[in-house]
C-alpha positions as a Markdown table, in Angstrom:
| # | Residue | x | y | z |
|---|---|---|---|---|
| 1 | Unk | 124.3 | 96.8 | 107.1 |
| 2 | Unk | 120.9 | 98.0 | 107.8 |
| 3 | Unk | 119.6 | 99.6 | 104.5 |
| 4 | Unk | 117.1 | 102.2 | 104.3 |
| 5 | Unk | 114.9 | 102.2 | 101.1 |
| 6 | Unk | 112.3 | 105.1 | 100.1 |
| 7 | Unk | 109.9 | 104.5 | 97.2 |
| 8 | Unk | 107.0 | 106.2 | 95.5 |
| 9 | Unk | 104.2 | 104.1 | 94.6 |
| 10 | Unk | 102.0 | 105.2 | 91.6 |
| 11 | Unk | 99.5 | 104.0 | 88.6 |
| 12 | Unk | 98.5 | 100.8 | 88.5 |
| 13 | Unk | 100.8 | 100.1 | 91.1 |
| 14 | Unk | 98.2 | 102.0 | 93.6 |
| 15 | Unk | 95.5 | 99.1 | 93.5 |
| 16 | Unk | 98.4 | 96.5 | 94.7 |
| 17 | Unk | 97.7 | 95.2 | 98.4 |
| 18 | Unk | 100.4 | 95.7 | 101.0 |
| 19 | Unk | 101.2 | 91.5 | 100.9 |
| 20 | Unk | 101.6 | 91.7 | 97.5 |
| 21 | Unk | 104.3 | 95.0 | 97.8 |
| 22 | Unk | 106.2 | 93.1 | 100.0 |
| 23 | Unk | 106.1 | 89.9 | 97.8 |
| 24 | Unk | 107.2 | 92.0 | 94.9 |
| 25 | Unk | 110.0 | 93.9 | 96.9 |
| 26 | Unk | 111.4 | 90.0 | 98.0 |
| 27 | Unk | 111.1 | 89.2 | 94.2 |
| 28 | Unk | 112.4 | 92.2 | 93.2 |
| 29 | Unk | 115.5 | 92.2 | 95.3 |
| 30 | Unk | 116.3 | 88.6 | 94.3 |
| 31 | Unk | 116.5 | 89.9 | 90.6 |
| 32 | Unk | 118.2 | 93.2 | 90.8 |
| 33 | Unk | 121.1 | 90.4 | 92.6 |
| 34 | Unk | 121.3 | 92.3 | 96.0 |
| 35 | Unk | 122.8 | 90.2 | 98.8 |
| 36 | Unk | 120.7 | 90.5 | 101.3 |
| 37 | Unk | 120.3 | 89.0 | 104.9 |
| 38 | Unk | 118.0 | 86.5 | 105.7 |
| 39 | Unk | 116.5 | 85.3 | 108.6 |
| 40 | Unk | 118.1 | 81.7 | 110.4 |
| 41 | Unk | 115.7 | 78.8 | 111.8 |
| 42 | Unk | 114.1 | 76.8 | 109.3 |
| 43 | Unk | 112.0 | 78.7 | 107.4 |
| 44 | Unk | 114.4 | 81.4 | 106.5 |
| 45 | Unk | 113.3 | 84.9 | 105.4 |
| 46 | Unk | 114.9 | 88.4 | 104.1 |
| 47 | Unk | 115.1 | 90.3 | 106.9 |
| 48 | Unk | 112.8 | 93.2 | 105.5 |
| 49 | Unk | 110.5 | 95.9 | 107.8 |
| 50 | Unk | 107.9 | 98.0 | 105.9 |
| 51 | Unk | 106.8 | 101.2 | 107.3 |
| 52 | Unk | 103.0 | 102.5 | 107.8 |
| 53 | Unk | 101.3 | 100.0 | 105.1 |
| 54 | Unk | 99.7 | 102.6 | 102.1 |
| 55 | Unk | 95.6 | 101.7 | 101.2 |
| 56 | Unk | 94.5 | 99.9 | 98.4 |
| 57 | Unk | 93.8 | 102.8 | 95.5 |
| 58 | Unk | 96.2 | 105.5 | 97.6 |
| 59 | Unk | 99.4 | 106.8 | 95.1 |
| 60 | Unk | 103.0 | 107.5 | 97.1 |
| 61 | Unk | 106.1 | 109.3 | 97.1 |
| 62 | Unk | 106.9 | 108.6 | 100.5 |
| 63 | Unk | 106.7 | 104.8 | 100.8 |
| 64 | Unk | 109.7 | 103.0 | 103.1 |
| 65 | Unk | 111.0 | 99.7 | 103.4 |
| 66 | Unk | 114.1 | 98.4 | 105.5 |
| 67 | Unk | 116.2 | 95.7 | 104.7 |
| 68 | Unk | 119.7 | 94.0 | 105.9 |
| 69 | Unk | 122.5 | 93.6 | 103.3 |
| 70 | Unk | 125.7 | 92.1 | 102.9 |
| 71 | Unk | 127.7 | 94.1 | 100.3 |
| 72 | Unk | 130.3 | 96.7 | 99.7 |
| 73 | Unk | 127.4 | 98.6 | 96.8 |
| 74 | Unk | 127.1 | 102.2 | 97.7 |
| 75 | Unk | 124.0 | 103.5 | 97.9 |
| 76 | Unk | 123.8 | 104.7 | 94.5 |
| 77 | Unk | 124.5 | 101.3 | 93.1 |
| 78 | Unk | 121.8 | 100.0 | 94.9 |
| 79 | Unk | 119.6 | 102.3 | 93.9 |
| 80 | Unk | 120.2 | 101.8 | 90.3 |
| 81 | Unk | 119.6 | 98.2 | 90.4 |
| 82 | Unk | 117.1 | 98.3 | 92.3 |
| 83 | Unk | 115.0 | 100.6 | 89.8 |
| 84 | Unk | 116.5 | 98.3 | 86.9 |
| 85 | Unk | 114.0 | 95.1 | 88.5 |
| 86 | Unk | 111.2 | 98.2 | 88.9 |
| 87 | Unk | 107.9 | 97.5 | 86.8 |
| 88 | Unk | 106.0 | 101.4 | 85.9 |
| 89 | Unk | 104.1 | 102.3 | 89.4 |
| 90 | Unk | 107.3 | 101.7 | 91.3 |
| 91 | Unk | 110.5 | 103.9 | 91.8 |
| 92 | Unk | 113.1 | 103.7 | 94.1 |
| 93 | Unk | 113.6 | 107.3 | 95.3 |
| 94 | Unk | 116.6 | 107.0 | 97.9 |
| 95 | Unk | 119.2 | 104.5 | 99.4 |
| 96 | Unk | 120.4 | 105.4 | 102.8 |
| 97 | Unk | 122.5 | 103.0 | 105.5 |
| 98 | Unk | 120.6 | 103.3 | 109.3 |
| 99 | Unk | 123.0 | 103.9 | 112.5 |
| 100 | Unk | 123.3 | 100.7 | 114.5 |
| 101 | Unk | 120.8 | 101.6 | 117.2 |
| 102 | Unk | 118.2 | 103.0 | 114.3 |
| 103 | Unk | 114.4 | 101.7 | 115.1 |
| 104 | Unk | 112.9 | 100.0 | 112.3 |
| 105 | Unk | 110.8 | 101.3 | 110.0 |
| 106 | Unk | 107.6 | 100.6 | 111.0 |
| 107 | Unk | 108.3 | 101.3 | 114.7 |
| 108 | Unk | 109.9 | 105.0 | 114.0 |
| 109 | Unk | 106.9 | 106.2 | 111.7 |
| 110 | Unk | 105.3 | 109.0 | 114.1 |
| 111 | Unk | 103.3 | 111.1 | 111.2 |
| 112 | Unk | 102.2 | 111.2 | 107.6 |
| 113 | Unk | 101.9 | 114.5 | 104.9 |
| 114 | Unk | 98.9 | 113.8 | 102.4 |
| 115 | Unk | 97.7 | 115.6 | 100.0 |
| 116 | Unk | 93.8 | 115.1 | 99.2 |
| 117 | Unk | 92.3 | 116.2 | 95.9 |
| 118 | Unk | 87.8 | 116.0 | 95.0 |
| 119 | Unk | 87.8 | 114.2 | 91.7 |
| 120 | Unk | 85.8 | 115.7 | 89.1 |
| 121 | Unk | 82.6 | 116.2 | 89.6 |
| 122 | Unk | 82.4 | 115.3 | 93.0 |
| 123 | Unk | 83.6 | 118.6 | 94.3 |
| 124 | Unk | 81.6 | 119.9 | 97.6 |
| 125 | Unk | 78.8 | 122.3 | 96.7 |
| 126 | Unk | 80.1 | 125.1 | 99.5 |
| 127 | Unk | 83.4 | 127.0 | 98.9 |
| 128 | Unk | 85.7 | 124.6 | 100.5 |
| 129 | Unk | 89.3 | 125.8 | 100.0 |
| 130 | Unk | 87.7 | 129.0 | 102.3 |
| 131 | Unk | 86.5 | 126.9 | 104.5 |
| 132 | Unk | 89.3 | 123.9 | 105.0 |
| 133 | Unk | 91.3 | 127.3 | 107.6 |
| 134 | Unk | 87.5 | 127.5 | 110.1 |
| 135 | Unk | 87.2 | 124.0 | 110.4 |
| 136 | Unk | 91.0 | 123.7 | 111.5 |
| 137 | Unk | 90.4 | 126.7 | 113.8 |
| 138 | Unk | 87.9 | 124.5 | 115.7 |
| 139 | Unk | 89.1 | 123.5 | 119.6 |
| 140 | Unk | 87.6 | 120.1 | 119.2 |
| 141 | Unk | 86.3 | 117.8 | 116.3 |
| 142 | Unk | 84.7 | 114.9 | 117.2 |
| 143 | Unk | 84.3 | 111.9 | 115.2 |
| 144 | Unk | 83.1 | 108.4 | 115.1 |
| 145 | Unk | 86.3 | 106.0 | 114.0 |
| 146 | Unk | 85.3 | 102.3 | 112.9 |
| 147 | Unk | 87.2 | 99.7 | 114.6 |
| 148 | Unk | 87.0 | 96.0 | 113.5 |
| 149 | Unk | 83.8 | 95.0 | 116.1 |
| 150 | Unk | 82.9 | 98.3 | 117.4 |
| 151 | Unk | 82.6 | 102.5 | 116.4 |
| 152 | Unk | 84.6 | 104.9 | 119.2 |
| 153 | Unk | 83.6 | 108.4 | 119.7 |
| 154 | Unk | 87.3 | 110.5 | 119.7 |
| 155 | Unk | 88.4 | 114.2 | 119.0 |
| 156 | Unk | 91.1 | 113.8 | 116.5 |
| 157 | Unk | 92.3 | 117.7 | 116.8 |
| 158 | Unk | 95.1 | 116.6 | 118.6 |
| 159 | Unk | 96.2 | 114.0 | 116.1 |
| 160 | Unk | 95.8 | 116.6 | 112.9 |
| 161 | Unk | 98.9 | 118.2 | 113.3 |
| 162 | Unk | 99.2 | 120.7 | 109.6 |
| 163 | Unk | 95.8 | 121.3 | 107.5 |
| 164 | Unk | 95.4 | 124.1 | 105.3 |
| 165 | Unk | 94.4 | 124.8 | 101.5 |
| 166 | Unk | 97.1 | 124.6 | 98.7 |
| 167 | Unk | 97.3 | 124.4 | 94.9 |
| 168 | Unk | 98.5 | 121.4 | 93.2 |
| 169 | Unk | 101.4 | 121.6 | 90.2 |
| 170 | Unk | 99.0 | 121.6 | 88.6 |
| 171 | Unk | 97.2 | 124.2 | 90.1 |
| 172 | Unk | 94.4 | 122.2 | 91.4 |
| 173 | Unk | 92.8 | 122.6 | 94.8 |
| 174 | Unk | 94.0 | 120.5 | 97.6 |
| 175 | Unk | 94.1 | 119.6 | 100.6 |
| 176 | Unk | 97.6 | 119.2 | 102.6 |
| 177 | Unk | 97.2 | 117.9 | 106.0 |
| 178 | Unk | 99.6 | 116.0 | 108.7 |
| 179 | Unk | 98.4 | 113.1 | 110.8 |
| 180 | Unk | 99.1 | 110.9 | 113.3 |
| 181 | Unk | 100.4 | 107.6 | 111.8 |
| 182 | Unk | 102.0 | 105.9 | 114.3 |
| 183 | Unk | 100.2 | 102.2 | 115.6 |
| 184 | Unk | 98.8 | 103.7 | 118.6 |
| 185 | Unk | 97.1 | 106.7 | 116.9 |
| 186 | Unk | 96.6 | 106.2 | 113.0 |
| 187 | Unk | 94.0 | 108.6 | 111.6 |
| 188 | Unk | 93.2 | 108.2 | 107.7 |
| 189 | Unk | 93.1 | 111.2 | 105.7 |
| 190 | Unk | 89.4 | 109.9 | 104.8 |
| 191 | Unk | 88.0 | 110.5 | 108.2 |
| 192 | Unk | 89.4 | 113.9 | 108.2 |
| 193 | Unk | 87.8 | 114.6 | 104.9 |
| 194 | Unk | 84.1 | 113.4 | 105.9 |
| 195 | Unk | 84.7 | 115.1 | 109.5 |
| 196 | Unk | 85.2 | 118.3 | 106.9 |
| 197 | Unk | 82.5 | 117.8 | 105.1 |
| 198 | Unk | 80.1 | 117.2 | 107.6 |
| 199 | Unk | 80.4 | 120.1 | 109.1 |
| 200 | Unk | 79.7 | 121.6 | 106.3 |
| 201 | Unk | 76.4 | 119.9 | 105.6 |
| 202 | Unk | 77.8 | 117.9 | 103.3 |
| 203 | Unk | 78.6 | 113.6 | 102.4 |
| 204 | Unk | 81.5 | 112.3 | 101.4 |
| 205 | Unk | 80.8 | 109.9 | 98.7 |
| 206 | Unk | 82.5 | 106.6 | 97.5 |
| 207 | Unk | 85.5 | 107.1 | 94.9 |
| 208 | Unk | 85.5 | 110.5 | 95.5 |
| 209 | Unk | 89.0 | 111.6 | 96.8 |
| 210 | Unk | 92.1 | 111.0 | 94.6 |
| 211 | Unk | 94.2 | 110.7 | 97.8 |
| 212 | Unk | 98.5 | 110.8 | 97.7 |
| 213 | Unk | 101.0 | 110.1 | 100.4 |
| 214 | Unk | 103.2 | 112.5 | 100.3 |
| 215 | Unk | 106.4 | 111.7 | 102.8 |
| 216 | Unk | 106.1 | 109.5 | 106.7 |
| 217 | Unk | 108.3 | 111.2 | 109.6 |
| 218 | Unk | 109.3 | 110.3 | 112.6 |
| 219 | Unk | 109.1 | 112.1 | 115.5 |
| 220 | Unk | 112.8 | 113.3 | 117.1 |
| 221 | Unk | 111.2 | 115.3 | 119.7 |
| 222 | Unk | 108.9 | 115.2 | 122.7 |
| 223 | Unk | 105.1 | 113.9 | 122.2 |
| 224 | Unk | 104.0 | 117.6 | 123.6 |
| 225 | Unk | 106.8 | 119.4 | 120.9 |
| 226 | Unk | 107.2 | 117.5 | 118.3 |
| 227 | Unk | 110.0 | 117.8 | 115.8 |
| 228 | Unk | 108.7 | 115.6 | 112.7 |
| 229 | Unk | 111.3 | 114.3 | 110.4 |
| 230 | Unk | 111.3 | 112.1 | 107.1 |
| 231 | Unk | 111.9 | 108.7 | 107.6 |
| 232 | Unk | 115.2 | 108.8 | 105.3 |
| 233 | Unk | 116.8 | 111.6 | 107.1 |
| 234 | Unk | 117.6 | 108.7 | 110.0 |
| 235 | Unk | 120.4 | 107.7 | 107.8 |
| 236 | Unk | 122.9 | 108.9 | 105.1 |
| 237 | Unk | 123.8 | 107.9 | 101.4 |
| 238 | Unk | 127.3 | 105.2 | 101.2 |
């Protein structure tokens, strides 16, 4: 049975990189006593697939991983067992069963939603909340995207699906954005904010942003007419 697990990552766990998160869950699954399926061959490993890796220092309310289990336990029982094996900063939100023909978490990712806040003392000098709408109304947003080997000039406007100024649950000003998170066109929220500040004559300082990934989405529509749904809605509780 293919199972999709949605989890949140916060607190000190935001400083744990992707490979360590993978190792952490492998151990947590064993501690939880979950009968997970293993690959064959001389070096068997847990059959596990994560969605888009989260950058170090970012928090999230919508991370996903897929595993295969050989179990008659319900989704609620698996969720409770895993949460008992979690440490502060990691929380299992939901466990759902995937259809047999569902793509794995990594292959399913099309977009991600983020809430971006400026740290106290690092707010821009201009009225940024009012200028967000002006910035997003531009027909193009050219940037220089750095890769491991070179720099690429590109227009990121088509890869930004939503951008607006909002208030968070504490009443602080923030920027909500939904951007392309696919393997072929992944746009980092810091790149969008850097372009926004540059457009308004400001610069992005190191450590000036608090970024939370709110959820990760797959596209059930087309490239020209996307229909984004959270990854956990592909499956159902059991």
